[in-house]
N, C-alpha and C positions, 0 to 999 in steps of 0.2 A: 714354386714361386722363384722367379729369377733373382739373381744377386742384386741387381739394380732395384727391384721392388722391395727386397728385404732392407736394403740400405735406406731407401726412402721411408719405409715404414718405421724403422728404428729412429731415424731423424725426427719423424713426426711425433713419436712417443716421447722422445727427449724434449723436444720443443714444447709439447703440451705440459709435461711434468714441470719443467723449469718455469714456463710461463705462469702456471697456476701458483707456484711458489712465490715468484716475484710480485704478483698482484696481491697475494696474501700478506707478504712482508710489508709492502707499501701501505696497505690499508691499516696494518697494525701500527706502523710508525705514525701515520697521520692521526689515528684515533686513540692511540695509547702513549707511545713513546714521546711524541712531540709535546703533549700536554700533561705528561706524568699522571695518567689516569689511575694507575695502580696505587699511587701514593696519596690519593685523595678519596677516602672511603665515602665522603659525603657527596661526591660527584656522581650521583646515580644515573643522571641523563647521559653523561659521557661514558659510563660503564656499559649501559645498555646499548648505546650506539656502537661502541667497539665490539661488544659481544654479538650483536645482530648482524653487523655488516662484515667485519673481518672474519669472525669465527663461524657464524651460522650460514650466512649467504655464500661467502667465498670458501671457507674451510670445509663446511659440510656439503653444501649444495654443489660448489665447484668441483670438489673431489669426487662426489658421487657421479657427476656428469663425466668427468675425466675417466673414471674407472669404467663406466658404461661404454664410452667411446673406445677405450683401449681393449675392452673385452670383445666388442663387436668387430674390431680390427684384427683380433687374433693375437694381440701382444701378450695378454694375460687374462685370466678368468677372475670373476668376482671372488671365488674361493681363494685363489692365490693372493688376492689383495686383502684377505682377512675376513671376508664375509661368508660364513659357513652356516651350518644348521643351528637351530635353537638349542639343542642338547649340548652341542660343542661349545656354544657361546656361554651357556649357564655354568658349565664346568670351568671354563677359562676365567669367567668373572669371579667365581668363588676362589679359585687359586690366586688370581690377581689381587683380590682384596686382602687375603691372608698374608701374602708375601709383601704387599705394599704397606700394610699396617706394621708388619714386623720391621721393615726397613725404616719406617718413620720412628719407631721406638728405638731402634739401634743407633740412629743418628742423633740421639739426644733430644727427643720431642720437647719443644719449648713450652708446650701447654697440653693438658689433658681435658681442658674445659670443653664439654661436648658441643656447646653452642658455637664456640670459636671454631672448632673442628668442622662442624657442619657448614658454617658460613664460608670458611676457607675452601672446603672441598667443593662447595657449590660455585664459588667464584672461579676456582681454577678449572672446574670440570668442562665448561664450555670451551676454554682455550685448549685443554688437553685433547678433547675430541678433534678439534681442528688440527692440532699438532700431529696426532697419530695418523689422521687421514692423509694430510699433505706430505709429511716427512716419511712415513712408513708405508701406508697403504698405496700411495701413489709413487713417490720417489724411490722408496726402498724396493717395492715390488717390481717397478719398471727396471730398476738397476739390476736386480737379480735375473729378470727375464732376458735382458739384453746381454748379460754376462754368462748365461748358462752354458755356452760352448766351452767355457774354461773349467767346467766341472761343478758338481753340486756344492761342495764345501767352499771352494774358492769364490763362487758367485755369491753365496750367502755371506761369507766374511766381508767381501768387498761391498756388498749392498748394505750390510750393517754399518760399516764405517761411513759410507756415503750418507746414509740417512741420519746418522748421529752428527756428522759435521754440519749438514744442512740445518738440523734442529738447533745446534749450538749457535750457528751464525744468525739464525732467525732472531735471536734475543738482542742483537744490536739494535733492533727496531723498538725495543721496550724501554721502560723507565729505568732509572738507576735503582739498585745496583746491577740489574740484569744486563745492561748494555756495556759493561766493562770487559776488557779482554780476559782477565783472569776468570771472571764468571762465565763467559762464553766458552772458554776452554774447559772449565769444570763441567758445564752443562753438556758439552759434547761427549765427555767421558761418561756422564750420567746417561746420556743417550745410548751409549753402548749397552747399558744394562737393560734399557727398554728394548733395544734391538734384539737382545737375546730372548726376551719374553715373546716379542712379536714373531720372530722367525721360528721359534720352537712351537709356539701355540698356533700360529697362523690364524689368530682371531683378533679382530679389531676391538670388540667389546671388552674382552679380558685385558688386553693391553692398555686400554683407556683406564680401566679400574685400577690397574697396577701403577701406571705412570702418574695418575693423579695424586697418589700419595707422595710421590717424589716432588711434585709441584707445590703441595701445600706447605711443606717445610720451609721453602724459600720465601713464600709469600708471608707466612706468619712471622718469620724472622725479620723480614723487611718492614712489616707493620710495627713490630716491636721496636726496631731500631729508630723508626721515625716517630715513635710515640703515639701511634694511631691504633694500637692493638685493642684498646678499650672499646673502640667503635664496633668491634666484632663480638663483644660479649653479650649482645642482645640479638635476637633473631632478625635477619635481614631478608624479609620475605621476597623482595624482587629477585635476589640472588637465587633463592631456592626455586622460585617459579621459572627463572631463566634456565636453570640446570635441568629441570624436568622437561621443559619445552625443547631444549637442545637434544636430549636423549630421544624424545618422541620424534623429533624431526630426523634424527639419524636413522631410526627404525623405519620411518616413512620413506626416506630416501632409498634405503635398501629395498624395501618392498616395491616401490613405484618405479625406480630407475634401474635397479640391479636384478632383482629376482624376476621381474616381469619382462625385462629386456635381455635376459641372459642369452649369450651366444654360445656355440659349441666350445667346449673347453680346449684351450691351446694345448700343445704337447706338454707333458709334465716336465718340470724343471729337473734336469739330470743332477 
């Protein structure tokens, strides 16, 4: 492959990754941040619209299509983007749940009410899936693939930082208090923790399970501060259903778009 072709391919990969990110951020702002959806537990219609359009359609569907395209273009493989075998995913999810729950407890869990935890986990899960796919499976993996000539560890470290910064900046599109500079900086640091899990495990499902525990803490505290936590003390079935649907769609996207359209694996990242 000529140098010109490589440069063009790299530019195309960067354009695709950043373009997906910007569309996702814009949809998040219009459907969540602009109308403060997270702070209105009663606004189920707005919540479902945000979840379906920003996170399911763009976050899951758009990311799967981007990874398929990048895989067929030879930029990275689905495995490098975190989609591996069932056994690997099961182990990664188990580890992610244990570590995530431990971090939730160590950060001073604001509640142990199981219904509140399930509601919060379900609400955050759809967004977490989109966050992991866009910021880590796409932007993080593309960054590492394009930086691999700098060496394995340097490329991983730089990709981890890039993914974490993009993750933090994404929250400017959200409701208060997530859209403040201190919170964005804090979340970028938290993103580094997620980056460690992702680049060590190389598994999307395990990273989602782990990262979601980091997300529920912020949501529960925000609801508590706004006086709306009591709304989560009863089962919110639409949130549960949406969470199950989002996971099912993620699996379907992998089977239909990635596993069935897999291209030859690009050279292993050094």
